[in-house]
C-alpha positions in Angstrom: 93.0 105.5 78.9 95.2 105.4 82.0 97.4 108.6 82.0 100.4 106.6 83.6 100.2 103.7 81.4 98.7 105.0 78.0 99.5 101.7 76.1 96.2 100.1 77.5 94.5 98.8 74.6 90.8 98.3 73.9 91.0 94.8 75.7 91.8 96.6 79.0 95.5 95.1 79.0 96.6 97.1 82.0 95.9 97.3 85.7 94.0 100.2 87.2 93.8 101.6 90.6 90.1 102.1 91.6 90.3 105.6 93.0 91.9 108.3 95.0 90.7 110.4 97.8 91.3 113.8 99.3 90.1 115.7 102.2 90.5 119.1 103.9 89.2 120.5 107.1 89.7 123.9 108.6 90.7 125.3 105.3 88.7 128.6 105.4 86.9 129.4 102.1 89.5 127.4 100.2 88.4 123.9 101.1 86.8 123.0 97.7 89.5 124.6 95.7 92.1 122.8 97.7 90.3 119.5 97.2 89.9 120.0 93.5 93.7 120.7 93.1 94.5 117.7 95.4 92.1 115.4 93.2 94.0 116.8 90.0 97.2 115.5 91.4 95.6 112.2 92.0 93.8 111.9 88.5 96.0 108.9 87.5 94.2 106.7 90.2 90.8 107.2 88.6 89.9 108.9 85.4 86.2 107.8 85.0 84.6 110.3 87.4 85.2 112.9 90.0 83.2 114.2 92.9 83.6 116.6 95.9 81.2 117.3 99.1 81.8 120.4 101.3 80.3 121.6 104.5 79.8 125.2 105.7 79.0 124.5 109.3 75.3 124.0 108.5 74.8 122.3 105.1 76.6 119.8 102.9 76.9 120.5 99.2 77.9 117.9 96.6 78.9 118.0 93.0 79.9 114.9 91.0 80.4 114.2 87.3 81.7 111.7 84.9 85.3 112.6 83.3 88.4 114.3 84.5 88.6 116.6 87.6 89.2 119.5 85.1 86.0 118.9 83.1 84.0 119.1 86.5 85.8 121.5 88.7 87.8 124.0 86.6 85.4 126.9 86.7 84.7 129.4 89.3 81.0 128.7 89.2 81.6 124.9 89.8 83.7 125.7 93.0 81.1 128.4 94.1 78.7 125.5 94.4 80.8 124.0 97.1 81.1 126.6 99.9 82.5 125.7 103.3 85.7 125.0 105.3 85.6 121.3 105.0 85.5 119.2 101.9 86.1 115.6 100.8 86.8 114.4 97.1 87.2 111.4 95.2 88.4 110.3 91.7 87.1 107.1 90.5 88.1 104.1 88.2 85.3 101.5 88.7 85.9 97.9 89.9 83.0 97.0 92.3 79.7 98.5 91.0 80.6 99.5 87.6 80.2 102.8 85.8 77.5 105.4 86.1 76.8 108.6 88.0 75.1 106.8 90.8 78.4 105.1 91.8 80.4 108.4 91.7 81.7 109.5 95.1 81.7 111.0 97.6 78.4 109.4 98.7 76.2 111.3 101.1 73.6 110.1 103.5 71.4 111.8 106.1 71.0 110.2 109.6 69.0 111.2 112.5 72.3 112.4 114.2 73.2 114.3 111.0 74.4 113.8 107.5 77.9 112.6 106.4 79.8 112.3 103.1 82.3 109.4 102.5 85.0 108.9 100.0 86.4 105.4 99.8 89.5 103.9 98.0 89.6 100.1 98.1 87.4 97.1 97.7 85.1 95.4 100.4 85.6 91.7 99.7 82.3 90.8 101.6 80.2 93.6 100.2 77.8 91.2 98.3 77.2 89.2 101.3 76.5 92.3 103.6 74.5 93.9 101.0 72.1 90.7 100.8 71.8 90.7 104.6 71.0 94.4 104.6 68.4 94.1 101.8 66.9 91.1 103.7 66.4 93.5 106.7 64.7 96.2 104.5 67.5 98.4 103.3 67.1 100.2 100.0 70.2 100.8 98.0 70.5 103.7 95.4 73.9 102.6 94.0 75.8 99.3 93.2 78.9 100.5 95.0 80.4 98.6 98.0 80.8 102.2 99.6 77.0 102.4 100.0 77.3 99.0 102.1 79.5 101.0 104.6 76.7 103.8 104.7 74.0 101.3 105.4 76.0 99.8 108.1 76.7 103.1 109.8 73.0 103.9 109.4 71.8 100.8 111.2 74.5 100.8 113.9 73.1 101.1 117.6 76.0 103.1 118.9 75.3 106.7 119.8 78.1 108.7 118.1 79.2 108.8 114.6 82.7 107.6 115.4 81.3 104.7 117.3 78.9 104.0 114.4 81.7 104.1 111.8 84.0 101.9 113.9 81.1 99.5 114.4 80.5 99.3 110.7 84.1 98.7 109.7 84.6 95.9 112.1 82.0 94.0 109.8 83.7 94.7 106.6 86.5 92.5 105.0 89.1 93.6 102.4 90.9 97.0 101.9 89.9 100.6 102.4 91.0 104.1 103.0 88.2 106.2 104.2 87.7 109.9 104.5 84.5 111.0 106.1 83.1 114.3 106.7 80.4 114.9 109.4 78.9 117.8 111.2 81.4 117.4 114.1 84.5 117.1 111.9 86.4 114.7 109.7 87.5 111.3 110.3 90.1 109.3 108.2 90.7 105.6 108.5 92.7 102.9 106.9 92.2 99.3 106.9 93.8 97.1 109.6 96.7 95.9 107.2 97.1 99.1 105.5 96.6 97.7 102.1 95.3 100.8 100.6 97.4 104.0 101.1 96.4 107.2 103.1 98.6 110.1 104.0 98.1 113.2 106.5 99.5 116.6 106.0 99.2 120.2 107.1 98.5 123.4 105.4 98.5 126.2 107.8 95.5 125.5 110.1 94.2 123.0 107.8 94.6 119.3 108.1 94.5 117.4 104.7 94.4 113.8 103.9 95.2 112.1 100.6 96.0 108.8 98.9 99.4 110.1 97.9 101.9 112.6 99.2 102.2 114.3 95.6 98.8 115.8 96.4 100.3 117.7 99.3 103.1 119.1 97.1 100.4 120.5 94.6 98.3 122.1 97.2 101.3 123.6 99.4 100.7 121.3 102.5 103.4 119.7 104.4 103.4 116.0 104.7 103.2 114.8 108.3 102.9 111.0 108.3 101.0 108.1 106.9 97.8 107.2 108.4 98.9 103.9 110.1 97.2 100.5 109.3 94.0 100.2 111.3 94.3 103.8 112.6 91.3 106.2 112.8 92.2 109.9 113.1 89.5 112.4 114.2 90.0 116.1 113.4 87.5 118.6 115.0 86.8 122.0 113.9 88.8 123.5 116.7 91.9 121.8 115.3 92.3 119.1 117.7 93.4 115.6 116.5 92.8 112.4 118.1 94.1 109.0 117.0 92.1 105.8 117.8 93.2 102.1 117.1 89.9 100.2 117.2 91.1 97.3 115.2 94.0 96.3 117.3 97.7 95.9 116.0 98.2 93.7 113.0 101.3 93.2 110.9 101.0 95.7 108.0 100.6 94.5 104.5 100.5 97.6 102.1 100.1 97.0 98.5 103.4 96.3 96.9 102.1 97.5 93.4 102.0 101.1 94.7 105.7 100.9 94.4 105.6 99.1 90.9 103.1 101.1 89.0 100.1 102.8 90.9 101.6 105.8 92.7 103.2 108.8 90.9 106.9 108.5 91.0 107.0 111.7 92.9 105.3 110.5 95.8 106.5 108.8 99.1 104.9 105.4 99.8 105.8 103.3 102.9 108.7 105.6 103.8 110.3 105.3 100.4 110.5 107.5 97.2 108.5 105.8 94.7 110.9 107.1 92.0 113.9 105.7 93.7 112.2 102.2 94.4 111.3 101.9 90.6 115.0 102.6 89.9 116.2 100.0 92.3 113.6 97.6 90.8 115.3 98.2 87.6 118.8 97.7 89.0 117.7 94.4 90.6 116.3 93.3 87.3 119.5 94.0 85.4 121.3 92.0 88.0 118.9 89.1 87.8 118.1 89.2 84.1 121.2 90.7 82.1 121.1 90.9 78.4 123.7 91.6 75.7 122.0 94.6 73.9 122.7 98.0 72.4 119.9 100.0 74.1 117.7 100.1 77.2 114.3 101.4 76.1 111.4 102.2 78.5 107.8 101.7 77.7 106.3 105.2 78.5 105.7 106.4 81.0 105.6 103.8 83.8 108.7 102.0 82.6 111.0 105.0 82.6 112.3 104.9 86.3 113.0 101.1 86.0 114.7 101.3 82.7 116.9 104.2 84.0 117.9 101.7 86.9 118.4 98.8 84.5 120.7 100.9 82.2 122.8 102.4 85.1 123.3 99.0 86.6 124.1 97.3 83.2 126.0 100.0 81.8 123.8 100.1 78.7 122.7 103.3 77.1 119.2 104.6 78.2 117.2 105.9 75.2 113.8 107.0 74.2 113.2 104.5 71.6 109.5 104.8 72.1 107.8 108.3 71.7 104.6 108.9 73.2 101.6 111.3 71.9 100.1 113.2 74.7 97.0 114.1 72.7 95.3 110.8 72.1 92.4 110.5 74.6 89.9 107.7 75.2 87.4 109.5 73.0 89.5 109.4 69.9 87.4 108.9 66.9 87.7 105.4 65.5 85.9 105.2 62.2 86.9 101.6 61.2 88.2 98.3 62.9 91.6 99.1 61.3 91.8 102.3 63.4 90.5 100.7 66.4 93.3 98.1 66.3 95.9 100.7 65.7 95.4 102.1 69.2 99.1 101.4 70.3 100.6 103.1 67.4 98.2 106.2 67.7 99.4 106.7 71.3 103.1 105.7 70.7 105.5 105.5 67.8 108.9 104.0 67.6 112.0 106.2 67.2 113.0 104.5 64.1 116.3 106.4 63.6 117.3 105.4 66.9 116.3 101.7 67.1 116.8 100.4 63.5 119.6 97.9 63.4 119.9 97.8 67.2 119.3 95.0 69.8 116.8 96.4 72.3 115.9 95.7 75.8 112.3 96.9 76.5 111.4 97.5 80.0 107.8 97.7 81.2 106.1 97.7 84.6 104.0 94.5 84.2 102.4 92.2 81.7 98.7 91.5 82.1 96.9 89.9 79.2 100.0 90.1 77.0 98.3 91.5 73.9 99.8 95.0 74.4 103.4 93.7 75.0 103.1 91.6 71.8 102.0 94.9 69.9 105.0 96.8 71.3 107.5 94.1 70.4 106.0 94.2 66.9 106.4 97.8 66.7 110.0 97.7 67.7 110.6 94.9 64.9 108.7 97.1 62.3 111.0 99.8 63.3 114.1 97.8 62.4 115.2 96.4 65.7 117.3 93.2 65.1 116.5 91.8 68.6 113.9 92.7 71.3 114.4 91.5 74.8 111.4 92.1 77.3 112.2 92.7 80.9 109.4 93.2 83.4 109.7 95.2 86.6 107.3 93.1 88.5 107.0 89.4 89.0 104.4 87.6 86.9 100.9 88.7 87.5 99.1 85.5 88.0 96.3 86.2 90.5 93.4 88.5 90.5 93.3 91.3 93.0 90.2 91.7 95.3 91.3 94.9 97.1 90.6 97.7 95.0 92.6 97.1 91.8 90.8 96.2 88.4 92.4 93.1 87.1 90.9 90.8 84.6 89.7 87.4 85.9 92.3 85.0 86.6 91.8 82.8 83.2 92.8 85.9 81.3 96.0 86.7 82.8 98.8 85.6 80.7 101.0 84.3 83.7 98.1 82.3 84.9 97.8 80.6 81.7 101.3 80.0 80.7 105.0 79.3 81.7 107.7 81.7 80.8 108.7 80.2 77.5 105.3 80.0 76.2 104.7 83.7 77.3 107.9 84.7 75.5 106.6 83.0 72.3 103.2 84.7 72.9 104.6 88.2 72.9 107.3 87.1 70.2 110.3 88.5 72.1 113.9 87.2 71.7 113.8 86.8 75.4 111.6 87.4 78.5 112.5 87.9 82.1 110.7 89.2 85.3 112.0 90.5 88.4 111.8 87.7 91.3 109.6 88.3 94.3 112.7 88.6 96.5 114.4 91.0 94.0 111.3 93.1 94.3 111.2 93.1 98.0 115.1 94.1 98.0 114.3 96.9 95.8 111.6 98.4 98.2 114.0 98.2 101.1 113.5 94.7 102.6 116.2 91.8 102.7 113.8 89.4 101.2 110.1 88.4 101.5 109.1 86.9 104.9 107.2 83.9 103.7 105.5 83.3 107.2 104.3 87.0 107.3 104.9 89.0 104.1 105.8 92.7 104.6 103.4 93.7 101.6 100.3 92.5 100.0 101.7 90.7 97.0 98.7 88.4 96.3 98.5 89.3 92.6 102.0 87.7 92.3 101.8 84.9 94.9 98.2 84.1 95.4 98.8 84.7 99.2 95.7 86.8 100.1 96.0 88.5 103.5 92.3 88.6 104.2 89.2 86.2 103.8 87.4 86.6 100.5 83.9 85.8 101.5 82.2 86.8 98.3 84.6 85.1 96.2 84.2 81.8 98.0 80.5 82.2 97.9 80.8 82.6 94.0 78.8 85.8 94.4 80.9 88.1 92.1 78.8 87.4 89.0 75.5 87.8 91.0 72.8 89.9 89.2 72.7 93.5 90.6 69.7 95.8 91.0 68.7 97.7 87.9 68.8 101.4 88.0 68.0 104.2 85.4 70.9 105.9 83.8 71.8 109.2 85.3 73.2 112.2 83.3 76.6 113.6 84.4 75.8 116.6 86.2 76.0 118.0 89.7 74.1 116.7 92.8 72.9 119.3 95.0 
């Protein structure tokens, strides 16, 4: 279950960010504790597994496990296994590589020049091609994660220093990445040349910290300094010195616009703008573009709330919590029968009958993926006595798959790829259906409109305009057989 969008049903009818990363250097004895707290703030980006690697000046230590951060790093004993003044951590929701402990990050490797631990957010769109080449040269893979491809590229680079090896490796990869790498000489943080995946830098006393989102800095008591810029590689040494490198040249940035729509926590800052304010602005634009005669504006909790507030304020309609969310239904809830399995939406949410009965409702949600969940929400409102149910979506139709670190169904299963607007409305059984336009979305996040010649964001899931080559996709290797590994039990990795 995704904490930000707990309406996800058993068919996976929602989008998931692949993971979140956090790193701290020169943090004294609190490096692992700080990293665990930072990962807890990023839990919404990945709930399948969590891991931390630390360094004490001599040795690396790693602990990884399936499940949430609190399940793996809440005890003093677990933190005591991670001594040192530098640590890097990761929360995971699998896309490339699948589930299993062998794919849980950080991944660690020993080289002749010393060991290093790497945490990666994103997706390498030519990973299968590179992996095939590396295996052909004798490389032996221990996981099915695309992150291990980066490790092998670093290991086989002929450059002398770790920084040069990493740069050499990243020049060979396509796609999206935000990396934090811990080495015996310090920490490196790097963002892909287009800045598709987010990465932020902050300070906490003498410590330098990196995170996928600024909210992690709030939780650990760090001060946000700036974004790691697209294509930038930042070195931080143990003496506190910081150096910025631009090994990939300058490119027009294309950060993922869905961070504003859904992925980032609303209390984060992304691309220089408050995510909460951006989502309210999206709702306001949606009210201008798709007004509706109704009695109430009701958000689909929790991700639809800011947009619903913006819609209500712009339209002058009352904002009400017409759907109440249960916070105590987890992914392991007992399902003794098919009937219980199909009642997933009602276990997680319930219509506020006394409020919605006899009312015309405007439902606000962040997106429609397969459409099955939206249909259940509409049905729930009607069963509670709503006389009309109008559906408004705070993003354009999601008609294309993402290859940059977001778990989307194959395109044939996306409702907007299969249907035009009116058939979609009929499918979810709403009285009306409208999405924000792509230009309206751009206005809401602070741009006058979308620059068609050079879009300011990556919006490929809406437009099909992919900003990089998709080597593996074009070679039809996404469904290629992978190596078989024995299953690992969720425990620490020493």
